[in-house]
C-alpha positions in Angstrom: 30.2 2.0 4.8 30.3 5.5 3.3 27.5 7.9 3.7 26.5 7.7 0.0 26.4 3.9 -0.1 23.5 1.6 0.6 23.2 -2.1 1.3 20.7 -4.5 -0.3 19.1 -7.3 1.6 22.1 -9.5 1.0 24.4 -7.0 2.7 26.3 -6.0 -0.4 27.4 -2.4 -0.6 26.3 -0.4 -3.7 26.7 3.2 -4.7 23.6 5.2 -4.0 22.1 8.4 -2.7 22.7 9.7 0.8 19.5 9.4 2.8 20.8 11.4 5.7 20.6 14.6 3.8 17.0 14.3 2.7 14.7 16.8 4.5 12.0 14.5 5.7 9.8 15.3 8.7 9.6 12.7 11.5 6.0 12.3 12.6 5.4 10.8 16.0 2.0 9.8 17.2 1.2 10.0 20.9 0.6 6.7 22.6 -2.6 6.2 24.5 -1.1 3.2 26.3 -3.0 0.6 28.1 -1.9 -2.7 29.7 -3.0 -4.7 26.7 -2.5 -2.1 24.0 0.8 -1.4 22.2 2.3 2.1 21.9 1.2 4.0 18.8 4.5 3.3 17.0 6.9 0.4 17.6 10.0 -0.3 15.6 11.0 -3.4 13.7 14.4 -4.4 12.6 16.4 -2.4 15.1 17.0 1.0 13.4 13.5 2.4 13.9 11.8 5.1 11.8 14.0 7.3 9.6 11.2 9.8 9.1 7.7 9.9 7.5 6.4 12.8 5.5 3.3 14.4 7.0 0.5 14.7 4.4 -2.2 15.5 6.9 -2.1 15.9 10.7 -5.7 15.2 11.5 -6.7 12.6 10.5 -3.2 11.3 10.5 -1.8 10.5 7.0 1.9 9.8 6.7 4.0 8.9 3.6 7.1 6.7 3.4 10.1 8.5 1.8 10.6 6.1 -1.1 14.3 7.0 -1.2 14.8 5.1 2.1 13.9 1.8 0.4 16.6 -0.7 1.4 15.0 -4.2 1.5 12.1 -6.4 0.6 10.2 -5.7 3.9 9.3 -2.2 5.1 9.9 -1.5 8.7 6.7 -1.0 10.7 7.8 2.6 11.8 8.5 3.4 8.1 5.2 2.0 6.7 2.8 4.7 5.4 -0.3 5.5 7.4 -3.7 6.2 5.8 -6.7 7.2 7.9 -10.0 8.9 7.1 -11.2 9.6 10.7 -9.5 9.7 14.1 -7.6 6.6 15.1 -9.6 4.6 17.6 -8.1 3.3 20.8 -9.2 -0.3 21.3 -7.9 -2.6 24.0 -7.4 -6.3 23.0 -9.7 -7.4 25.8 -12.5 -5.2 24.5 -12.2 -6.2 20.8 -15.0 -8.3 19.3 -15.6 -9.4 15.7 -19.1 -10.1 14.6 -19.8 -12.2 11.5 -23.4 -11.9 10.4 -25.7 -11.5 7.4 -26.2 -14.5 5.0 -24.6 -17.0 7.3 -25.9 -20.2 9.0 -24.5 -19.2 12.4 -23.9 -15.7 13.5 -20.5 -15.5 15.3 -18.8 -13.2 17.7 -15.1 -13.8 18.2 -12.8 -12.3 20.9 -9.1 -11.5 20.4 -8.2 -14.6 22.2 -10.6 -16.7 20.1 -8.9 -15.4 16.9 -5.4 -16.1 18.3 -6.4 -19.8 18.9 -7.2 -20.4 15.2 -4.6 -21.7 12.7 -2.7 -18.7 11.3 -0.3 -18.0 8.4 2.4 -15.4 7.8 3.0 -13.9 4.4 4.7 -10.8 3.0 2.1 -8.7 1.1 2.2 -5.2 -0.4 -0.4 -2.5 0.5 -0.6 0.6 -1.8 -3.0 3.5 -1.4 -5.3 3.8 -4.4 -4.2 7.5 -4.6 -0.4 6.8 -4.5 1.2 9.1 -7.1 -1.6 11.7 -7.1 1.0 14.5 -6.8 2.3 13.5 -10.2 -0.9 14.3 -12.0 -0.7 17.3 -14.4 -3.0 19.6 -12.4 -3.8 19.8 -8.7 -6.6 17.5 -7.8 -8.8 16.6 -4.9 -7.4 14.3 -2.3 -4.2 13.7 -0.5 -1.2 14.6 -2.7 0.8 11.4 -2.2 4.1 11.4 -4.1 5.4 7.8 -4.4 5.6 6.5 -0.9 2.0 5.5 0.0 3.1 1.9 -0.5 5.0 -0.8 1.4 5.5 -4.5 1.9 5.2 -6.0 5.4 5.0 -9.5 6.8 1.5 -10.0 8.0 0.4 -12.8 10.4 -3.3 -13.6 10.8 -6.2 -16.0 10.2 -7.5 -16.4 6.7 -10.9 -14.7 6.4 -12.1 -17.9 4.6 -11.6 -19.9 7.9 -14.0 -17.6 9.8 -16.5 -17.6 6.9 -16.4 -21.4 7.0 -17.1 -21.4 10.7 -20.2 -19.2 10.2 -21.4 -21.2 7.1 -22.0 -18.9 4.1 -25.5 -19.4 2.7 -26.2 -20.1 -1.0 -26.8 -17.0 -2.9 -24.3 -14.8 -1.0 -22.2 -12.7 -3.3 -20.2 -10.2 -1.2 -18.6 -9.7 2.2 -18.6 -6.3 3.8 -15.7 -5.3 6.1 -16.5 -2.6 8.6 -14.3 -0.7 11.0 -15.2 1.3 14.1 -13.7 4.6 12.7 -16.4 6.9 11.6 -17.2 10.6 10.9 -18.7 13.0 8.5 -17.2 13.9 5.1 -17.7 17.7 4.5 -16.0 17.9 1.1 -17.7 16.8 -2.1 -19.0 14.2 -2.4 -20.4 14.9 1.0 -21.6 12.1 3.2 -25.2 11.8 4.4 -24.2 12.5 8.0 -21.9 10.4 10.0 -20.7 7.2 8.2 -18.4 4.3 9.1 -15.5 3.2 7.0 -16.4 0.0 5.2 -15.6 -1.8 2.0 -16.8 -5.0 0.4 -15.1 -7.9 -1.4 -16.7 -10.3 -3.8 -17.2 -13.6 -2.0 -14.7 -15.4 -4.3 -11.9 -12.9 -3.3 -12.9 -13.0 0.3 -12.3 -16.7 0.4 -8.9 -16.5 -1.2 -5.9 -17.4 1.0 -4.3 -14.0 0.5 -7.1 -12.3 2.5 -6.2 -12.3 6.2 -7.5 -11.1 9.5 -4.1 -9.9 10.6 -3.0 -9.2 14.2 0.8 -9.1 13.7 2.9 -6.9 11.4 6.6 -7.8 10.9 6.4 -10.3 13.8 4.9 -7.9 16.4 1.4 -6.9 17.4 -0.1 -4.3 15.1 0.4 -0.7 16.2 -2.6 1.5 16.6 -2.2 3.4 13.4 -1.9 0.1 11.5 -5.1 -1.4 12.9 -4.5 -2.8 16.4 -6.0 -5.2 17.5 -7.0 -6.7 14.1 -7.2 -5.5 10.5 -7.9 -7.0 7.1 -5.1 -7.5 4.7 -6.3 -8.1 1.1 -3.4 -9.2 -1.0 -3.3 -7.8 -4.6 -5.9 -5.1 -4.1 -5.5 -1.5 -3.2 -5.3 -0.5 0.5 -8.8 0.9 0.9 -9.9 -2.8 1.0 -7.6 -3.7 3.9 -10.0 -2.3 6.6 -8.3 -1.5 9.9 -9.6 -2.0 13.4 -12.0 -4.5 11.9 -15.1 -5.0 14.0 -17.8 -6.5 11.7 -18.0 -8.9 8.7 -21.3 -9.0 6.9 -22.1 -11.5 4.2 -24.7 -10.2 1.7 -26.7 -11.5 -1.2 -27.0 -8.0 -2.8 -24.2 -5.7 -4.1 -22.8 -3.3 -1.6 -23.0 0.3 -2.8 -21.8 2.3 0.2 -20.0 5.6 0.2 -16.5 4.2 0.1 -17.6 1.6 -2.5 -19.5 3.7 -5.1 -18.6 7.4 -4.6 -15.1 7.4 -3.3 -12.5 4.7 -4.4 -14.5 4.3 -7.6 -13.6 4.9 -11.2 -15.3 5.2 -14.6 -15.5 1.9 -16.4 -16.9 2.0 -20.0 -19.0 -0.7 -21.6 -20.2 0.1 -25.1 -19.2 3.7 -24.5 -21.3 4.0 -21.4 -19.3 5.2 -18.3 -20.3 3.5 -15.0 -18.8 4.2 -11.6 -17.1 0.9 -10.5 -15.3 0.1 -7.3 -11.5 0.3 -7.4 -10.0 -3.2 -6.7 -6.8 -4.7 -8.2 -3.5 -3.0 -7.8 -2.1 -2.0 -11.2 1.4 -3.0 -12.4 4.0 -0.3 -11.5 7.8 0.3 -11.2 9.0 3.0 -8.9 12.5 4.6 -8.8 13.8 5.0 -5.2 17.2 6.3 -6.1 18.3 8.6 -7.5 15.6 10.9 -6.1 14.0 13.9 -7.8 16.7 16.6 -8.6 19.4 14.6 -6.9 22.9 15.5 -8.0 24.8 12.7 -9.6 28.5 12.7 -10.5 29.3 12.8 -14.2 31.2 9.9 -15.8 30.8 7.5 -12.9 28.8 4.3 -12.4 25.5 4.7 -10.5 23.1 2.1 -9.2 19.6 3.0 -10.1 17.4 1.2 -7.6 13.7 0.7 -6.9 10.8 -1.7 -6.6 8.0 -3.0 -8.8 4.7 -4.7 -8.1 1.9 -6.2 -10.1 -1.2 -6.7 -7.8 -2.5 -10.2 -8.5 0.2 -10.9 -11.1 4.0 -11.2 -10.9 6.4 -8.7 -12.3 7.9 -10.1 -15.4 10.3 -7.3 -16.3 11.4 -3.8 -15.5 12.9 -1.5 -18.0 14.8 1.8 -17.5 15.2 4.8 -19.7 17.9 7.4 -18.9 17.0 9.7 -21.8 13.4 10.6 -21.1 11.8 7.6 -22.7 13.6 7.5 -26.1 15.4 4.2 -25.4 14.8 1.5 -22.9 17.0 -1.2 -21.3 16.3 -4.1 -19.0 16.9 -3.8 -15.3 17.9 -6.7 -13.1 15.2 -8.2 -10.9 16.5 -9.0 -7.4 15.6 -12.0 -5.2 12.8 -14.4 -6.0 9.2 -13.5 -7.0 6.8 -13.5 -4.0 3.1 -13.4 -4.6 1.4 -10.1 -3.6 4.7 -8.5 -2.6 7.0 -6.1 -4.5 10.1 -7.1 -6.3 13.3 -5.0 -5.9 15.4 -4.2 -9.0 18.6 -2.4 -10.0 20.1 -1.0 -13.1 23.8 -0.1 -13.6 23.9 3.3 -15.2 27.1 4.7 -16.7 26.4 8.4 -16.0 27.2 10.6 -19.0 30.3 12.8 -18.8 28.3 15.9 -20.0 26.8 17.9 -17.1 23.1 18.8 -17.3 19.6 17.7 -16.4 18.6 14.1 -17.3 15.3 12.3 -17.0 15.1 8.8 -15.7 12.0 6.6 -16.1 11.1 3.1 -15.0 8.3 0.9 -16.4 7.2 -2.6 -15.4 5.4 -5.4 -17.2 3.5 -8.2 -15.4 3.2 -11.9 -16.3 -0.1 -11.1 -18.1 1.7 -8.8 -20.5 0.3 -5.6 -19.0 2.7 -2.6 -19.1 2.6 0.7 -17.4 1.0 3.4 -19.6 2.7 6.6 -20.6 -0.2 8.7 -19.4 -2.8 8.6 -16.7 -6.3 7.6 -17.9 -8.8 10.3 -16.7 -11.5 7.7 -16.4 -9.5 6.5 -13.3 -10.2 9.9 -11.7 -7.5 10.2 -9.0 -7.0 6.5 -8.4 -4.9 3.6 -9.8 -2.1 6.0 -10.8 0.5 3.8 -12.5 1.6 5.8 -15.5 5.4 6.1 -16.0 6.5 9.0 -13.8 9.8 10.8 -14.8 12.5 11.5 -12.3 14.7 14.5 -13.2 18.2 14.6 -11.9 21.3 16.8 -12.2 24.6 15.5 -13.5 27.6 17.5 -12.5 
């Protein structure tokens, strides 16, 4: 295979961008190995990591170079990393999960207890709520993710509903709070009232859905530390801040949870009768992302080029993807690849006959989901710096 070719999941060779020439930084986390704890990073699929972009060194925040997209499942070593505080080192033998609050029976489960329960494996996408923040018109607060704070992995774990059933949820309960052991103090606005833990809540109805897992494997292997070892939540269809890592406590409550990460951060302005109210970010918005060609990539004039990428729709399936090669003046349908999988992304391709005239061209991709929702042309400022799914142009050079 030539250097400027890629292969899809079926092994077919297609013309594409060279990934070897892209200047990405390979970030390696030091392992704090123990007998029952995996190394900080472990590969999946043989080839290992091809380099993650460092967005922040401490706490660790790493972005997947979206141009490396080559299949429906993201390798573990290539999966983006989002943390708010230092990554905890927890041995499997020391891990405990407490289920308390509005339950009939308070439970404490060990790692071995969880592994004995019936499990399921499913591919599900996780996207940071701030993915695409770097594309906003002006520099904003928060990590400046470009397009790679997203990925689809195969997760294995126990449905949260099974554990809630074991504890017996009381009548009147409305939410389930997921808490991790990672904690610290937020010094930027909005400042935290001292040291706080990372925690988010789910409505009880969502928490009992089959796509909400207490996951202990990722792509067939034990979770790595930066991805939540020993156990994390995976909440299919909702943004990544809900998929709490290193999960230690599940609290069922009869009152709305209004913690820092629920009401100040990861919240947006929702308007009812013109009144703005801060509301927790939840469902992933429909989105198509161009992986290749990359920004300002040089493309040969007058030749066929395979425009390639992924699209996703949160709790809804992707119905179609459209491509514009003239900056949004005209649109044409892309080909969806493979079969639709709930809560995972869908790959797509578009055969572009590159113009013979040299110059700068703007490519755009937009997706529409099964509910008829299409990506907007502009970012809604009421969303603050979250849920960024407006159509982002990709400029390239034809020569």
